[in-house]
N, C-alpha and C positions, 0 to 999 in steps of 0.2 A: 504494500500500500504506500503510495506516495502522498505524504501529508505535508501541508504547509502550516505555518503558525496560525493560531486562532486569530491573530491580528489581521491576517489576510482574508478571513472569512467572518464578517460581522454577524451573520446569522448564527453561526456555530458559537461565537463568543456570547451572543445574547442568550442562547439556550443554556450555555454553561453557567450563566449567572442568574437564571430565571427563578430559582426557588428561594428568593430572599424577601423577607417581610420588611415593610416600611420601618425605618428607625434602626434596623440591624446594621452592623458594619457591612459595607459593600465591597465585593471583589470586582476589580476591573483590570484591564490590560494597562501596563506601564507605558508611558510615552517619554520621549526625550525631555519634555518640559517637567517631568516628575523627578528627574535625577537629583536636583538640589534637595528636595524633601527626603528622598531615599538616602542621600548621603548624610543628612542630619541624623537619621535613625542609625545608619551604619556606624557612624562615629561614636554614638552613645553605646552601641551594643557590643562592639568588638575592639579589643586593644590593638589589633592588626587588621584594620578595615580594608575593604576593596577601595579602589579609587573611582572617581566619577567616570574616568575614561573606560574602566572595565565595564561599568554598567552601560555606557553609551555603545561600546563595542558589542555587548550582548544584544542590545536592541537592534543595532545595525545588522548583526548576523542572523536575526530572525528567531533568536531563542525565545522561549515562552517566559515572559516577564510580567508578573502579576502583582497587584497591590491589594491590600485590605485596608479600607478607610472607614473611620468612624466619624462621629460628630466633631470630635476634637482634632481630627487630622489623621495622619498616616499611622496605622497600627503595625503593619508588617508587610512583607513582600517575599516573593521567591523568584528565582531564575533557574530554568531548566532547559538544557539542550535536548533535542529529540532527533534521533537519526538511526537508521538501520534497525528499527524495532526496539531500540533502547533509549531510556531517558537517563540523563545525568543531572541530578539535582545539585546545582552548583552553589546555590546560596538560598537559605530560608532563614529569615530573620524576623523577630518580633521586638518591637520597641520595649526597652526595659520596663517602662511603667505599665505595659500591657501583658507582661509575661505571667505565667501561671494562672491564666483565665481562659484557657482553651483556644486561644487565637492561633497558636502554632499548629494545633490539630486542625483547625478550620482551614488554614493555608495548605496543610498536607492533604486534606480532602480535595481541595482544588487541584493539587498536583495529580491526584488520581483521576480526576475528571479530565484533565488535559491529556494524561496518559491514555485514557480510554478513547478520547477523540482521535489521538494519533495512532491507535492500535498498537501501543507499545507492549512488549512481552516482559520487560523487566525495567526496574529503575535502580540506579546506583547512586551512592552518595559517600562523602567522607565526613567524619565528625571527629572533633578533638576528644581524646580520652578525658580531658579536664572539663568536659561539658556533660555531666551526668543527666541533666534534665532533658537535653536533646536526645541522648542515647535512649533514655527511658521512653520518650515519645515515639521514636522510630521503632523500638522493639514492640511497644504496645500496638503499633499499627502494622506489624507483620514483617518489618525489616529484620534481617539476620546479619551478623558479622561474618564476612567472608574473607577478610584479610587485613593486613596492616600495611600502610605506606610509611616506611621509616622517614623520619625528619621531614614530614610533609608540610607542617605549618611553622611559621615563625613564632617564637615564644620569647618571653622576657629573658630567659637564660638559654639562648641558642635556638633549638628547634624542638618541635613536638610531633610525635607520630600522628598519623591520621588513621582512624578505624574506617575500613571500607565496609559498607553495609549495602545489602541489595534486597529487593523483593521481587519475586516472580509473579507476574500478573496473569499468566495463562488461565488459572482457575480462580482468580481473585473475584470476590463478590463486591462489585462496585457500589451496590446498594447499601452496604453497611456503613 
């Protein structure tokens, strides 16, 4: 199946966002104009954040870049590349003041919706061992550790390994 970004198919994007009640945080595709707001959250959330250029490059490359917005502004976002039946979740971030309220799970559910739309068979991601809340979220949603990338992340004292996690979507129940 040849799939393009949901950004290229407004009807599919509208369907992906259709089950939202008024007043609830809203999911939408990220645009170049959103990069400054995304960077404000990125800088609060990570000691070694992505640059604005990385986000712009991801948008330019056609990666799936989504925002979760509430009444008070940006809650979180994710970036996923989709190719050859696989997704690579490159960044999933929730603003620190919105963490531990189910917003990461909400973003991850949208990752699954995007994966379904693309017909992906599996999704990969890397996560820091020092991020137990993210690991617990991914494990609770069906991801399994499949390996380690030594010295993958920059850290205060040198480098930190990256735990590689994956989920097979062949028999995944997208309704849950």
